[in-house]
C-alpha positions as CSV (number, residue, x, y, z in Angstrom):
1,X,0.0,0.0,0.0
2,X,2.0,3.0,-1.2
3,X,5.6,3.9,-0.5
4,X,7.7,2.3,2.1
5,X,10.4,5.0,1.8
6,X,11.4,6.8,4.9
7,X,9.9,10.2,5.5
8,X,10.8,13.1,7.8
9,X,9.3,16.5,8.5
10,X,10.6,19.0,11.0
11,X,9.1,22.3,12.2
12,X,9.2,24.8,15.0
13,X,6.2,26.9,16.0
14,X,4.8,29.1,18.7
15,X,1.1,29.9,18.1
16,X,-1.7,27.4,18.5
17,X,-3.4,28.0,15.1
18,X,0.0,28.0,13.3
19,X,1.1,24.8,15.1
20,X,-2.1,22.9,14.4
21,X,-1.9,23.9,10.7
22,X,1.7,22.6,10.6
23,X,0.8,19.3,12.2
24,X,-2.1,18.7,9.8
25,X,0.1,19.8,6.8
26,X,2.8,17.3,7.9
27,X,0.4,14.4,8.0
28,X,-1.0,15.4,4.6
29,X,2.6,15.4,3.2
30,X,3.2,12.0,4.7
31,X,-0.1,10.7,3.3
32,X,0.9,11.9,-0.2
33,X,4.4,10.5,0.1
34,X,3.0,7.1,1.1
35,X,0.4,7.1,-1.6
36,X,-2.4,6.7,0.9
37,X,-5.9,8.2,0.5
38,X,-7.6,10.7,2.8
39,X,-9.8,8.0,4.3
40,X,-6.9,5.8,5.4
41,X,-8.1,4.9,8.9
42,X,-4.8,4.3,10.7
43,X,-3.5,7.6,9.5
44,X,-6.7,9.4,10.4
45,X,-6.5,8.0,14.0
46,X,-2.8,9.1,14.2
47,X,-3.7,12.6,13.0
48,X,-6.5,12.9,15.5
49,X,-4.2,11.9,18.4
50,X,-1.5,14.2,17.1
51,X,-4.0,17.1,17.0
52,X,-5.0,16.4,20.6
53,X,-1.5,16.2,22.0
54,X,-0.3,19.1,19.8
55,X,-3.2,21.3,21.1
56,X,-2.3,20.5,24.7
57,X,1.4,21.2,24.1
58,X,0.7,24.5,22.4
59,X,-1.9,25.5,25.0
60,X,0.1,24.5,28.1
61,X,3.6,23.8,26.9
62,X,5.2,27.2,27.3
63,X,6.1,29.1,30.5
64,X,3.5,31.9,31.0
65,X,4.4,35.2,29.2
66,X,7.0,33.6,27.0
67,X,7.1,32.7,23.3
68,X,9.3,29.6,23.7
69,X,8.9,27.5,20.5
70,X,7.6,23.9,20.3
71,X,9.9,21.6,18.3
72,X,8.2,19.0,16.1
73,X,9.4,16.0,14.1
74,X,7.3,13.6,12.1
75,X,9.0,10.4,10.9
76,X,7.8,7.3,9.0
77,X,10.0,4.3,8.5
78,X,9.4,0.5,8.4
79,X,5.6,0.8,8.6
80,X,5.7,3.0,11.7
81,X,4.8,6.7,12.0
82,X,6.3,8.6,15.0
83,X,5.9,12.2,16.0
84,X,7.8,14.0,18.7
85,X,6.9,17.3,20.3
86,X,9.3,19.1,22.7
87,X,8.2,22.1,24.8
88,X,9.5,24.2,27.7
89,X,6.3,24.1,29.8
90,X,5.8,22.9,33.4
91,X,6.2,19.2,34.0
92,X,3.1,17.0,33.3
93,X,2.2,14.7,36.1
94,X,0.2,11.4,36.0
95,X,-0.7,12.0,32.3
96,X,-0.5,8.3,31.2
97,X,-2.7,7.1,34.1
98,X,-5.6,9.5,33.5
99,X,-8.8,7.8,32.7
100,X,-11.4,9.1,30.3
101,X,-13.5,11.7,32.3
102,X,-17.2,11.4,32.8
103,X,-19.3,12.0,29.7
104,X,-20.5,15.4,31.1
105,X,-17.0,16.7,31.6
106,X,-15.7,19.1,29.0
107,X,-12.1,18.8,29.9
108,X,-9.4,16.1,30.2
109,X,-10.4,13.9,27.3
110,X,-7.4,14.6,25.0
111,X,-4.7,12.5,26.6
112,X,-7.1,9.5,27.3
113,X,-8.3,9.6,23.7
114,X,-4.9,9.9,22.2
115,X,-3.6,7.0,24.3
116,X,-6.5,4.9,22.9
117,X,-5.8,5.8,19.3
118,X,-2.0,5.2,19.3
119,X,0.1,2.1,19.7
120,X,2.3,4.1,22.0
121,X,2.1,7.5,23.8
122,X,5.2,8.4,25.7
123,X,6.2,11.3,27.8
124,X,9.3,12.2,29.8
125,X,10.7,15.2,31.5
126,X,14.2,15.9,30.3
127,X,15.8,18.7,32.3
128,X,13.6,21.7,31.7
129,X,11.7,20.3,28.7
130,X,8.8,18.0,28.1
131,X,9.2,15.3,25.4
132,X,6.2,13.7,23.9
133,X,6.4,10.7,21.6
134,X,3.4,9.4,19.6
135,X,3.7,6.1,17.7
136,X,1.3,4.3,15.4
137,X,2.0,1.2,13.2
138,X,0.5,1.7,9.8
């Protein structure tokens, strides 16, 4: 199904709207490079999770009053797509253990949803930065 050639996309951004546009553009470029259609379900699930995590990172991932950039890398190789996001925000605690909130809750769904859509959702604090890793086998 399409190309098995390695793919890499790198970007740095600050604003939420700009960042989300870059994330979606990167997945579209990957889709085209792989020869996949817009209704490719595994890629759609990955893009949904990426949008959720990317939105959280861009909303909460910078110290207040700063314009510290978020670094982003999207890679595809060997049938696996991986995204990494690095930000300078406060540490994130207990993120992988959070359950889906009650249906009436309007907050807290993004991490739980992303975790369910991906094969792997990783987070680690490395010095003063947060490192997110999203993995989906295609």
